[in-house]
C-alpha positions as CSV (number, residue, x, y, z in Angstrom):
1,L,84.0,119.1,78.2
2,M,86.3,116.4,76.8
3,K,83.4,114.6,75.1
4,A,82.4,117.9,73.5
5,N,85.9,118.1,72.0
6,G,85.9,114.7,70.5
7,Y,87.7,112.7,73.2
8,K,87.1,109.1,74.0
9,T,86.8,108.8,77.8
10,H,87.5,105.8,79.9
11,M,87.7,105.1,83.6
12,V,89.6,102.1,85.0
13,G,89.7,101.6,88.8
14,K,88.3,103.0,92.0
15,W,85.3,105.4,91.8
16,H,84.3,106.3,95.4
17,L,82.7,109.6,94.2
18,G,79.1,108.9,95.0
19,I,76.7,106.0,94.4
20,C,73.4,107.1,96.0
21,H,71.9,106.9,92.6
22,E,73.2,105.3,89.4
23,R,73.3,108.7,87.7
24,Y,76.3,109.5,89.9
25,T,78.3,106.6,88.6
26,P,81.0,106.8,85.9
27,T,79.1,105.8,82.7
28,F,76.5,108.4,83.7
29,R,79.1,111.1,84.3
30,G,80.8,111.3,80.9
31,F,82.9,108.1,80.7
32,D,82.4,105.8,77.7
33,S,83.4,102.8,79.8
34,H,84.2,101.8,83.4
35,T,86.0,98.8,84.7
36,G,86.5,98.8,88.5
37,Y,84.7,99.2,91.8
38,L,82.4,101.9,93.2
39,L,83.2,102.2,96.9
40,G,86.3,102.9,98.9
41,A,87.9,99.6,99.9
42,E,87.5,95.9,99.2
43,D,89.5,92.6,99.0
44,Y,92.2,92.9,96.3
45,F,91.7,89.4,95.1
46,T,88.0,88.5,95.6
47,H,86.8,92.0,95.0
48,T,84.3,91.6,97.8
49,R,83.3,93.8,100.6
50,A,81.5,93.2,103.9
51,F,77.8,93.8,103.7
52,S,77.9,95.8,107.0
53,P,80.3,96.8,109.8
54,E,79.0,93.9,111.8
55,D,80.2,91.5,109.0
56,A,83.6,93.1,108.8
57,V,87.0,92.3,110.2
58,T,88.2,95.9,110.2
59,D,87.1,99.4,109.0
60,D,88.5,98.5,105.6
61,L,85.6,96.0,105.4
62,P,86.9,92.7,104.3
63,A,84.3,90.2,105.5
64,K,85.1,88.0,108.5
65,P,84.5,84.2,108.2
66,G,80.8,83.7,108.0
67,G,80.1,87.3,107.4
68,K,77.8,88.5,104.6
69,M,79.7,90.0,101.6
70,Y,79.0,91.2,98.1
71,V,81.1,91.8,94.9
72,D,81.8,95.5,94.2
73,F,83.1,95.4,90.7
74,R,81.7,96.6,87.4
75,N,82.7,96.3,83.7
76,G,80.8,98.0,80.9
77,S,81.0,100.4,78.0
78,V,77.4,101.7,77.4
79,P,77.0,105.4,78.4
80,N,74.1,106.1,80.7
81,E,73.8,102.4,81.7
82,M,75.0,100.8,84.8
83,P,77.8,98.3,83.9
84,G,77.3,94.6,84.9
85,V,79.4,92.5,87.2
86,P,82.1,90.6,85.3
87,T,82.9,86.9,85.7
88,G,86.3,85.2,85.9
89,I,88.0,87.9,88.1
90,N,88.0,86.1,91.4
91,G,91.6,85.5,92.5
92,T,93.2,88.1,90.2
93,Y,94.9,91.0,91.9
94,S,93.2,94.3,91.1
95,D,96.3,96.0,89.8
96,T,96.6,93.3,87.2
97,I,93.0,93.6,86.2
98,F,93.3,97.4,85.8
99,A,96.5,97.2,83.9
100,D,95.0,94.5,81.6
101,E,92.0,96.7,80.8
102,A,94.0,100.0,80.5
103,T,96.5,98.4,78.0
104,R,93.6,96.8,76.1
105,I,91.9,100.1,75.7
106,I,95.2,101.8,74.6
107,R,96.0,99.2,72.0
108,A,92.5,99.2,70.6
109,H,92.4,103.0,70.4
110,D,92.7,104.9,67.1
111,P,95.8,107.2,67.6
112,D,94.1,109.9,65.4
113,T,91.4,110.3,68.0
114,P,92.1,112.0,71.4
115,F,91.4,110.1,74.5
116,Y,91.3,110.6,78.3
117,M,91.8,107.8,80.8
118,Y,91.2,108.2,84.5
119,L,93.1,105.3,86.2
120,P,92.9,105.3,90.0
121,F,94.5,102.1,91.2
122,Q,93.3,100.4,94.4
123,S,96.8,100.6,95.7
124,V,98.1,101.7,98.1
125,H,95.0,101.4,100.4
126,G,93.8,99.0,103.0
127,P,93.3,96.2,103.3
128,N,96.9,95.3,103.0
129,M,97.2,92.7,100.3
130,A,99.8,91.9,97.7
131,P,100.6,89.0,95.4
132,E,103.0,86.5,96.9
133,K,105.8,87.2,94.3
134,Y,105.9,90.8,95.5
135,I,106.0,89.8,99.2
136,K,108.9,87.5,98.4
137,K,110.6,90.3,96.5
138,M,110.5,92.6,99.5
139,Q,111.6,90.1,102.1
140,G,115.2,90.8,101.4
141,V,114.6,94.6,101.5
142,I,112.2,95.3,104.4
143,P,112.8,93.9,107.9
144,H,109.7,91.9,108.8
145,A,110.3,90.0,112.1
146,T,107.6,92.1,113.9
147,E,104.0,92.8,113.1
148,D,104.9,96.4,112.2
149,G,107.7,95.1,109.9
150,M,105.3,92.8,108.1
151,F,102.9,95.7,107.7
152,R,105.6,97.8,106.0
153,L,106.8,94.8,103.9
154,T,103.2,94.3,102.6
155,K,102.9,98.0,101.8
156,A,106.2,98.0,99.9
157,A,105.0,94.9,98.0
158,M,101.8,96.7,97.1
159,V,103.7,99.7,95.8
160,S,106.0,97.4,93.7
161,A,102.9,95.7,92.2
162,M,101.4,99.1,91.3
163,D,104.7,100.3,89.8
164,D,104.8,97.3,87.5
165,A,101.2,97.9,86.5
166,I,102.0,101.5,85.6
167,A,105.0,100.4,83.6
168,R,102.7,98.2,81.6
169,V,100.4,101.2,80.8
170,I,103.3,103.4,79.8
171,G,104.7,100.5,77.7
172,A,101.4,100.2,75.8
173,L,101.4,103.9,75.1
174,K,104.9,103.6,73.6
175,E,104.0,100.5,71.6
176,S,101.0,102.3,70.2
177,K,103.0,105.4,69.2
178,M,100.9,107.6,71.5
179,Y,103.3,108.2,74.3
180,D,104.9,111.4,72.9
181,D,101.4,113.0,72.5
182,T,100.2,111.9,75.9
183,I,100.3,113.9,79.2
184,V,100.4,111.6,82.3
185,F,99.5,113.1,85.7
186,F,100.3,111.3,88.9
187,S,98.3,112.3,91.9
188,T,97.0,110.9,95.2
189,D,93.7,111.6,97.1
190,N,95.4,111.7,100.6
191,G,98.6,111.2,102.4
192,A,99.9,108.2,104.4
193,P,98.2,107.2,107.7
194,V,100.4,108.4,110.5
195,A,99.0,106.2,113.3
196,K,101.5,103.6,114.7
197,D,104.3,105.2,112.5
198,Q,102.7,103.7,109.4
199,G,103.7,106.7,107.2
200,N,105.5,110.0,107.0
201,N,104.1,112.9,105.0
202,Y,106.9,115.3,105.7
203,P,107.2,118.2,104.9
204,L,103.4,118.3,104.8
205,R,101.3,117.7,108.0
206,G,98.4,115.2,108.5
């Protein structure tokens, strides 16, 4: 629909909407480009995922020492072609990569042409990982003497990192004089996990 009306379409971030055949992946489903990963969870820094549950530490599938793993990350801008695996991203937090790519697209875009960007960040989703500067930032805010406290501190650090990434995207829209003509929707695909008091979805249930 958007392509038919002259929009440029870009996806940056997590897909997790089907990969049983390449025709179900972003650049076959109407996006001009995709930078991101295809499955549901992976390491935020290495962008790897355990090959199987037997190779994993937890259900979120980071690989355990000695376990088999693979890189789940794509970057390409050819419609109806599976993007390749980029180099040079190992060690870079996913929010940083996604903000870098989103702002690059915005700054390179012709303001006279409409565009649509789908930007599902990896945050905040297991495995719990955040850059050290955000961990330190939250140490004075979130009590973390217990395992549960450290879990909450890391989650807060992940949210803070995502907030900064979103601020960069909004800033790029303003710098490019496109902010006033852009509609930004914030949404989530599910609520917080409630096991072990990890989250609270009140007044909703689940």
